[in-house]
C-alpha positions, 0 to 999 in steps of 0.5 A: 460456525461456532466461535468459542475462542475468547481471542478469535483466530484471524487468518490474513491471506496476502500475496505480498509482505515485507517483514513479519515479527520474529516471534511468529516463526523461526523463518519470519526474517527471511520472508520478503516479497514486495511488488508495491504498497500492499507488502508494507501495509500487510506487514505493518498490520500483521505486526500491529495486530500481533503485538496487541495480542491478536491470534494472528496467522498469515499465509502467503506463497512460498517464493523460494527464489525471492526468500533467503537463498540460504534458508536452512533445510526444513528438518533443521528448521523444525529442530530450531523451532523447538529450540527457539521455543516458538509456541505455534507456527503462525506463518503458513507458506503455500507450496507449489512450483508455480511460484517456487522459482519466481524472482518477483511477485507477479509475472509479466504474462496474464496467463501466468498470473492466473496460474500463480493465483490459482496455485496459491488459493488452492493451497489456502482452500485445501490445506491451510484453512482446514489446518488453521481453522480460523474464525475470520479470514482477511483476504487482500486483492485479486490474487485471493478473490476466490477465497471469500466464496469458499469462506461464505460456503463454510460460514466463516466471516471474510473481509476482502481488502481492495488495494489495487484495481486489477483482475484476471478471469478464467472459466470454472473448468480451468479453476477445477483443473488446477485443483480447486473444488469450485463446484462446491461454491460456484454460486458465490462467484462472479461471472462475466454473464449471469449463470443459469446453472453450473453445467452451463457456466463451467466451460465458457463463462469466465469468473472474475477474480477481483469482483468475485472477492467483492461479491462473496466477501461478508465485508469489503474495505478500501484503503481510504474512505474517499476512494471507496466513494469515488469508485461507487460514484464512477469517478474513475474510468478504470472502475468498470460497471460490475465492480462499481455495482457490487461495491454499491451493493455492499455499501447499501448493505452496510458492508463496505468501509474505507480504512486508511493505511498508515506508514510503517512504524520505522518511518520516524525521523527520531529513530530512522537509522538511514538519516545522517542526522536524526531529529524530532519536532523540537529540533527539526530545523537543525536536523533537516539542515544537516540532512539537506547538506548531506544529500546536496553534496552526495547527489551533486546539487548546489550546496545551499542550506537555504535552497528549497528542495522538492522530493518525488518519492513515487514510481514514475507512472504517467497514468496514475502518479502525475509525473507528466504534469511536473514534466510540463512545468519543470523548467518553468518552475526552476527558472521562476525560482532560479535565484532561490535555487529551487531543487528537485530530487527524484528517487523513483523508477518507472516508465517516465524515467527517460523523459525526465533524464532527457529534460535534465540533460538538454536543459543542463539542470544537473546541479538543480534537478537530480534523477535517481533510481529507487533506493530505500535508504536514499528515499528516507534521507530525501524525506529527512532533507527535503522541504516538500514532497510531491503527490500529484496523483490522478487517483490514489487508493490511499498513498503513503508519501503524503503521510510520511512526509509530514512526519518528517516535516516535509510538506505535501504538494498534492492533488486532492483525490482519494486517500490524499483527500483523507490525509492532507488538509490545506495549510492555513497559517492564520488558524494553525490548521492543515498540513499541505498544499492541494490542487483540485484541477488535475493539470500542470497549472494546478500543480504549478499553483500548488508549488507557488503556494509552497514557495510562498510558505517557504518565504515566510519568516523562520519563526512562523515556518518552524512553528507550523512544521513543529505542529504538523510533525506532532499531529502527523505522528499521532494520526498516521500510525498503525496502532490507529489503523489496527484499531479500525481493523480490530473494530471491523473484525469484532463487528463481523464476528458478532453478525450471524453468518449462515453457511449455504 
């Protein structure tokens, strides 16, 4: 495929996004579809690439029920677009009834998710790619897993980014019945069983969407280097053999990398409008003290400016996020530091919510431990008010709280795995290095050990603590930002565009 453009055109294909730059389209401010971190990551990367002058185009499903219900009629939109002077439409909504009326990104039913994914990919393959004519396609997660095979057939370099380990499967006949001409690129798809020929495979040999994305893409990346290595080395039971083998093949071919995500640029204590008191690394002591007083009063905690606060920011998922570890030791750690008035704030939803609620109720810990449903503003205030942030995940493809926390002067207490390993180093007062407290053995004793280390730090003289927190905040602001992440993606795009790709 000829690439004559000096500024290559990148098409980013994502099922989720939280915001898009206003100048990309007159409807950018009404497009919010979020199920998890993929939405934030997609938004921040698109914004950063676009602001750096990239010829960036985006496609996502038209989730009409999720998007602004007062969106103007399409004819009026076109008129407004002309008046606003938007030079070129860069946001391309895939349209199909499969997702018009959904009130969330994914369905609770596996069969429905397959229909949604196929409807989205059909529009991208049949309409959006021919219209945009990209020089490179950047696909995200399993809902885009068939597109790399089409891109390989057309000779368009394609990057497949792995955010989560999930997939759906269905046979070629079902894919084709949904309007995708899979017969033209079937040999680049990944089947449950090695295909003998097209006819033999069409009806009864399921296509794995996620592994097809890895298999067909020219390059693959995970959202942290360590998680990529862990997947290839088989350290996680959920990474099954086909995925592990195909990632290893990509790595051996020099076509697999790990690129760390970064927090959204709005996560800054100096500019965060959610905070009752904004602050910088220079005056963090005063700022955090005022935020602590505010959140203690608001949530009914004991109002004590010297009380250490630990913040739980992640969903209460006992499989991944390690909330069971904290449940095992919650009363023990609160009792151990009763005189110091140790407090814990949860701002999270999830399966483990009732268990913590029961512990708080039975042990009458309401003025020391508070459990709140997730709320974006309250979560940001908690970052600005707390001393420590929990990240005891059993596995973590990337993770963002352990990066956001240090930016706010809130130090991670975390399990040494995946993206956490790449972003948190043990805090060493003597050498002035590190930014958190890590435990290696995934059990409640490991977490308790890390919390004890955090409390030892908290008991140090104010001068030593302030110096370390100031250093951590300054270093984190420089390291954990999307200009750095975007540069890594741009470098990868350039590498991909320079390599000769031959269409079949």
